PLY file of the C-alpha trace (Angstrom):
ply
format ascii 1.0
element vertex 239
property float x
property float y
property float z
element edge 238
property int vertex1
property int vertex2
end_header
59.16 209.74 -101.94
62.72 209.52 -100.65
64.19 206.04 -100.37
67.23 204.87 -98.44
68.45 201.29 -98.60
71.24 199.55 -96.70
72.81 196.41 -98.16
73.29 194.83 -94.73
69.93 193.17 -94.16
68.29 195.57 -96.62
66.39 197.45 -93.91
65.20 200.77 -95.21
63.19 203.79 -94.24
60.56 205.37 -96.46
60.00 209.11 -96.08
56.79 210.30 -97.64
55.96 213.89 -98.46
52.47 214.56 -97.11
52.01 218.12 -98.34
54.55 220.19 -96.41
55.17 217.48 -93.80
57.43 214.45 -94.00
56.54 211.17 -92.36
59.13 208.44 -91.79
58.02 204.84 -91.49
60.48 202.10 -90.58
59.90 198.93 -92.54
61.94 195.87 -93.38
62.43 194.06 -96.65
64.84 191.34 -97.70
66.53 190.14 -100.85
67.89 186.62 -101.01
68.55 183.81 -103.47
66.35 180.85 -102.44
67.79 178.35 -104.90
69.24 178.84 -108.39
71.76 181.70 -108.58
69.67 183.44 -111.21
66.63 183.79 -108.88
66.27 186.65 -106.43
63.43 186.71 -103.89
62.27 190.18 -102.90
60.19 189.85 -99.74
58.20 192.41 -97.81
55.97 191.13 -95.04
54.26 187.95 -96.21
54.44 188.77 -99.91
57.35 187.99 -102.22
58.10 188.70 -105.84
60.88 187.06 -107.84
63.45 188.52 -110.19
64.76 186.01 -112.74
67.98 186.73 -114.57
69.49 185.08 -117.63
71.73 186.89 -120.07
70.01 190.13 -121.02
66.60 188.86 -119.94
65.20 190.16 -116.65
61.82 188.71 -115.70
59.63 189.53 -112.70
57.19 187.03 -111.19
54.79 189.53 -109.62
55.23 193.29 -109.60
54.88 193.94 -105.87
53.44 196.82 -103.89
55.00 200.21 -103.11
57.21 198.65 -100.43
58.74 196.28 -103.00
59.91 199.06 -105.31
63.10 199.90 -103.34
63.92 196.19 -103.29
63.45 195.90 -107.06
65.78 198.84 -107.64
68.34 197.45 -105.19
68.33 193.97 -106.75
68.78 195.43 -110.22
71.56 197.78 -109.14
73.48 194.90 -107.58
73.76 193.46 -111.11
74.34 196.78 -112.86
70.82 197.07 -114.28
67.92 199.52 -114.00
64.14 199.41 -114.09
64.16 200.12 -117.84
65.94 196.79 -118.42
63.05 194.58 -117.22
61.90 192.31 -120.05
58.62 190.86 -118.79
56.24 190.80 -115.82
54.42 187.52 -115.15
51.49 187.62 -112.73
50.32 184.44 -111.01
46.99 186.11 -110.18
45.28 189.44 -109.67
46.17 190.80 -106.22
46.56 194.55 -105.70
49.29 193.98 -103.08
51.33 191.93 -105.56
50.51 193.96 -108.68
50.47 197.61 -107.62
53.77 198.37 -109.38
52.81 196.69 -112.65
51.63 199.77 -114.54
54.63 201.86 -113.46
57.16 199.15 -114.28
55.56 198.46 -117.65
55.60 202.17 -118.53
59.24 202.62 -117.49
60.61 199.50 -119.14
58.26 198.53 -121.93
58.09 195.09 -120.31
55.35 192.77 -121.54
52.74 191.77 -118.98
51.32 188.24 -118.78
48.27 187.04 -116.83
45.51 184.45 -117.16
42.48 185.78 -119.03
40.11 184.93 -116.16
41.98 187.26 -113.80
42.25 190.18 -116.23
38.97 191.82 -115.11
40.04 191.79 -111.46
43.44 193.23 -112.45
41.46 196.15 -113.92
39.32 196.34 -110.73
36.24 195.05 -112.55
34.12 192.62 -110.57
30.92 190.65 -111.25
27.81 192.61 -110.29
26.26 190.26 -107.81
25.63 190.27 -104.05
28.09 187.38 -103.63
30.95 189.49 -105.01
29.93 192.90 -103.66
31.80 192.79 -100.32
35.03 191.48 -101.85
34.86 194.10 -104.60
34.40 196.85 -102.03
37.40 195.60 -100.00
39.63 195.35 -103.07
38.78 198.83 -104.29
39.48 200.36 -100.88
42.82 198.60 -100.72
43.66 199.74 -104.25
42.85 203.35 -103.38
45.25 203.29 -100.43
48.01 201.96 -102.67
47.27 204.45 -105.49
46.80 201.37 -107.64
46.52 201.93 -111.38
45.13 199.14 -113.63
47.73 197.82 -116.04
47.15 196.84 -119.69
47.74 193.17 -120.49
50.02 192.19 -123.36
49.63 188.40 -123.32
46.91 186.15 -121.92
48.15 182.78 -120.72
46.48 179.46 -119.97
47.19 175.85 -119.08
50.28 174.48 -120.85
51.32 177.70 -122.58
55.09 177.83 -123.04
56.65 181.20 -122.31
60.05 181.58 -123.98
61.70 183.48 -121.14
64.48 182.65 -118.68
65.07 178.86 -118.91
61.60 178.36 -120.38
58.44 178.64 -118.27
55.16 176.76 -118.64
51.90 178.20 -117.33
50.09 175.79 -115.00
46.44 176.54 -114.24
45.95 176.43 -110.45
42.55 177.99 -109.65
41.34 178.45 -106.11
42.73 181.71 -104.77
41.23 183.28 -107.90
39.65 181.74 -111.02
42.69 182.53 -113.16
45.37 181.78 -110.58
48.29 179.98 -112.21
51.83 178.88 -111.51
54.95 179.09 -113.66
56.90 175.86 -114.05
60.53 175.60 -115.14
61.08 172.02 -116.30
64.83 172.56 -116.67
65.19 173.28 -112.93
62.17 171.37 -111.61
60.97 174.64 -110.10
57.42 175.95 -109.68
56.46 179.52 -108.79
53.21 178.69 -107.00
51.74 182.14 -106.28
49.24 182.16 -103.41
48.37 178.46 -103.65
49.90 177.49 -100.30
49.06 180.65 -98.37
48.47 179.87 -94.72
44.84 180.62 -93.90
44.01 180.92 -90.22
40.80 181.68 -88.41
40.78 185.35 -89.40
41.94 184.97 -92.98
39.07 182.58 -93.67
36.68 185.46 -93.09
38.12 187.06 -96.22
37.78 183.92 -98.33
34.97 185.50 -100.27
34.30 184.99 -104.00
36.26 184.56 -106.21
38.04 182.30 -103.67
37.03 178.66 -104.30
38.06 176.15 -101.62
37.18 173.09 -103.69
39.22 174.31 -106.66
42.08 175.17 -104.30
42.14 171.62 -102.95
42.28 170.16 -106.48
45.08 172.55 -107.46
47.15 171.52 -104.44
46.71 167.86 -105.39
47.85 168.71 -108.90
51.04 170.34 -107.66
51.80 167.53 -105.22
51.58 165.05 -108.08
54.28 166.92 -110.01
57.93 165.92 -109.71
59.38 169.14 -108.36
62.69 170.07 -106.82
61.32 173.27 -105.30
58.25 175.48 -105.05
58.55 179.21 -104.46
55.54 181.02 -103.01
54.41 184.61 -103.53
52.16 184.69 -100.44
53.08 182.93 -97.20
0 1
1 2
2 3
3 4
4 5
5 6
6 7
7 8
8 9
9 10
10 11
11 12
12 13
13 14
14 15
15 16
16 17
17 18
18 19
19 20
20 21
21 22
22 23
23 24
24 25
25 26
26 27
27 28
28 29
29 30
30 31
31 32
32 33
33 34
34 35
35 36
36 37
37 38
38 39
39 40
40 41
41 42
42 43
43 44
44 45
45 46
46 47
47 48
48 49
49 50
50 51
51 52
52 53
53 54
54 55
55 56
56 57
57 58
58 59
59 60
60 61
61 62
62 63
63 64
64 65
65 66
66 67
67 68
68 69
69 70
70 71
71 72
72 73
73 74
74 75
75 76
76 77
77 78
78 79
79 80
80 81
81 82
82 83
83 84
84 85
85 86
86 87
87 88
88 89
89 90
90 91
91 92
92 93
93 94
94 95
95 96
96 97
97 98
98 99
99 100
100 101
101 102
102 103
103 104
104 105
105 106
106 107
107 108
108 109
109 110
110 111
111 112
112 113
113 114
114 115
115 116
116 117
117 118
118 119
119 120
120 121
121 122
122 123
123 124
124 125
125 126
126 127
127 128
128 129
129 130
130 131
131 132
132 133
133 134
134 135
135 136
136 137
137 138
138 139
139 140
140 141
141 142
142 143
143 144
144 145
145 146
146 147
147 148
148 149
149 150
150 151
151 152
152 153
153 154
154 155
155 156
156 157
157 158
158 159
159 160
160 161
161 162
162 163
163 164
164 165
165 166
166 167
167 168
168 169
169 170
170 171
171 172
172 173
173 174
174 175
175 176
176 177
177 178
178 179
179 180
180 181
181 182
182 183
183 184
184 185
185 186
186 187
187 188
188 189
189 190
190 191
191 192
192 193
193 194
194 195
195 196
196 197
197 198
198 199
199 200
200 201
201 202
202 203
203 204
204 205
205 206
206 207
207 208
208 209
209 210
210 211
211 212
212 213
213 214
214 215
215 216
216 217
217 218
218 219
219 220
220 221
221 222
222 223
223 224
224 225
225 226
226 227
227 228
228 229
229 230
230 231
231 232
232 233
233 234
234 235
235 236
236 237
237 238
């Protein structure tokens, strides 16, 4: 795949080799700094991943899909770094559109991957064998196939209150609802929470896809939990 990126607005064109034919698709992605100087937001469509920088540590919140990869490279190059320099990949939850690059990035960099234990099976495309989960499993596997998604090994399982000694220090906050193992990453030093998909806008059509493991009651409790925290800012992965 040939990639071309322009700094002005970071609009780029992806040219894919489909056998002997090339297909060009115009897409738009953005890189900005939504708060602290050491945070870069890499957004494509309604999904964002975050690159955190401190000293020699480079941490990703989310790994992104194929369309995020040019943005990751661009953000790193702007600071004189490469993919091999990524230290860790922290996943708020299992979502093929936010995690499709995880296996590739981990292989290229040796970065350690963190996720809640309850979401590890879904990260590996393993789903409960029950009628309630069958339709969601089918949808996820089809989406994964289109993205050439490869399951990624997990290095560290995280849970409520676990302190992760990266960046300015991050604490895992259990926020189930979107998935059973959905969590946020809280930086006490900056009063900042990476909230994953917790505040995703869900309209009439998106509710149709709120199939298990989505849990509306758990989601409501998790939102109350976040609103009770004294935060300066929340940064979302899914809008």
